[in-house]
N, C-alpha and C positions, 0 to 999 in steps of 0.2 A: 359084049355087054359091059364088061368091066372097063374097057377102053372108052366106051360111050359115056359112062358115068364119070370117069376121070376127066374127060374132055369138058363135060358140063361144069364140073367143079372148078376147072381152070378158068373157064369163061366167066363164072360167077365171081371168082376172086378178082379177075381183071376188071370187071364192071364195078365192083365195090371200091377198088382202088381208084378208079377214074372218078367215081362220085365223090370220094373223100378229097381228091385233089381239086375238083371243081368247087366244093363247098367245105372249106377247112373249118373245123370247130375251134372256138376260142380257147386259148391256153389259160388255164387257171393255175396260178402259183399260190400254193397254200402258205408259203412263208411271207408273202406280201399281198394280202387280200385287197380288193378294190375298196375305195372309201364308201361308207354307208351314208346315204343322203337321208336326213331327217326332215320330214315335212313340217313347215312352220306356218302359223296363222298369218294371214296377210296383215300388213301394218294398218293401224286404224286410220280412217279418213281424216284429213286436216279439219280443225274446228272451223265452223262456219263464222264468218265475220259478224261482229255485234250489229244489231239492228240500229239504224240511225234514228235517234230521237228527233221528233219534230222541233224545229227552232222555237225557243221560248221568246215571248215578248220581253223586251228590255224592261227592267224594273223602273218604276217612276222615281226619278232622283229626288232625294230629300232636299228641300230648299235650304240653302245655307243661311246662317244667321248674319245678315248683312244690314248695314245702316243705309237708310234711304233719305235723300234730301231733295227738296224740290219746291215748287210754288203752286198756288191755286188762285184762280179768279172766280168771284162769285157775285151773285145778285140775290136779293131776297127781301124779306119783310121782318121787322122787329117791332115789338111793342115796348115802349119805355114810358113810365109814368102815365100809363093808360093812353098813350098817344101812339098810334100806328105810324111807323116810319119805313120808308124804302131805304134799303141798304145796298151799297156796292162795296166789295171788299177785295183786297189783295193780300194774300197770305203766304207766309213761309212755313213749310211743313217738314217734319222729320219723322222717321219711323224706324223701329227696330223689331226684327222678327224674333219672337220669344220662343215659339214652338212651330211645328210644321204648318199649322193653319192659323196661328194666333200672332198678332202684331200689336205692339204698343205704339201710339202716335202722340205727337204734340204739335200744336200749330199756334202761330201768332198771326192775327189779322189786323190790318188797318182798315177802319170803316169810314165810309162817307155816308152821311145821313141826309135825307131830304123828305119833303112832305109827300105823303102818299095820296092826298086828296088833290083834286083838280079844281081849277077855277079860283084858286087863292091868289090874291094880289101879290105882286113880287115883293113888296115891302113887308108883307106878313108871312111870306113863305118860310117854312121851317128849313133850317140848314144847320148842319153840325158835323161832327166827326167823332171818332172814338178808337179804342184799342180793345181787342178781345183775344184772350188766350184760352186754350183748351187742352185737356189730356183725356186719353181714352184708349179703348181696345177695339180692334177690328178682327173679325173671324171669318174664315171662308165658309160660305154657304153652298156654293157649287163652283166647280172649275173644270177645265179640260185643257190639255197641252197637246199641241200638234208638233210632232217630230222633235220634241224637246227644244223648240225654238220660240214658239208663240204660245202664250197661255192666256185663255179667256176666263174671266172669273166674275162672281157676284159675291160681295162681302157685306156683312152687317157690322154696325159699329154702335158703341155706347160710351158715354163719358160725361164730362162736365168741365166747367171753367168759370172765368170771371171776366166781366166787361166793364170798361170805364168809358163813359160817353159824355159829351157836352153838346148842347145846341142852343139856339137863340130863343127857344120857347120854353123848354122844360128845365134848362140849367144842367148842372153836373149830376151824374148818377153813377154809382158803383153797384153792379148787380151780379150775383152768382147765377149760373144757369146750368141746366142739364141738357144733354143732347142724345138723340138717337138718329141713325141714318142708314142709308143703303148706298153701296158703291158698286159700280160695274165698269168693266174696262178690259184692257189687255196689257200683257207684259211681253216685251221682247227680251229674250235671253241670249247672251253672247257666250258661245262655248270656249272662247279664248280666255284662258286663265290669266294671261298677261294683260288683258284689257283693264284699264283703270275703272271702267264702268261696265259691270257685267249684266246689269238689268236696267231696262228703261220701261217705265210704267206710265200709262195714261189712264186716268179714271174720271168717271162722271159721278158726282156726289149729290144726293138728295138728303138733306138733313133737316130735322125738326129741332128747334132751339126753344127751350121752355124756361122762362124766368118767372119772377113773382107777379108780373103784370099780364102774363099770358104766353101764348105759343107763337113762334114765328117759323118761317121756312127759309131755307137757303139752298140754291142750286149752284154748284160749282164745277169747274173743269180744272183738273190738276195734272201735273207731270212731275215725276220723281225719278231719280237715278240712284243706283246702288253700286257700291264698289267692294 
């Protein structure tokens, strides 16, 4: 019996030794403990890119203060000494932009006068000529610009002036006058700053001229350049 128990003990020790050999336990050194890992929060996500703003429409450029110089041809009717006369004119015009929508203008016209009535004998037909100068202001009533290259506009104008005329029927007259008018047309804008002429303007003018003898009309077509 004793021998059997001793044999079982020997067998158990041999089995335990074999198990320990097959599965060795890790060695723990108290003088050099393993590093301790500390859990950290994950890094924050990268910031999202800023939202792209919708493209803004380019601001309408303020018109520069330029001098304009050009000419105009016109036809109309004028009353002098209570005598209605047909007029043909050639004018030199100049303008200066004062504010964004306000311009000052001055013009000089050479006038050709003729009889407005028909059926008058040639010997009795009214003929004459004259000179007329005017000063005034014109202001934008409505306008639009396409791609900052072509501008369409409607302007109103007001002013006054003085005319000197002579003809074979009524003689010589010096008359002050007032004027109101409406202009419409277009402007070509050159983006090249080195260009000697940065604006070309073509306008159609309908003007009422009022003097002491009555009111007359004038329709003209003009062209001006600005540098």
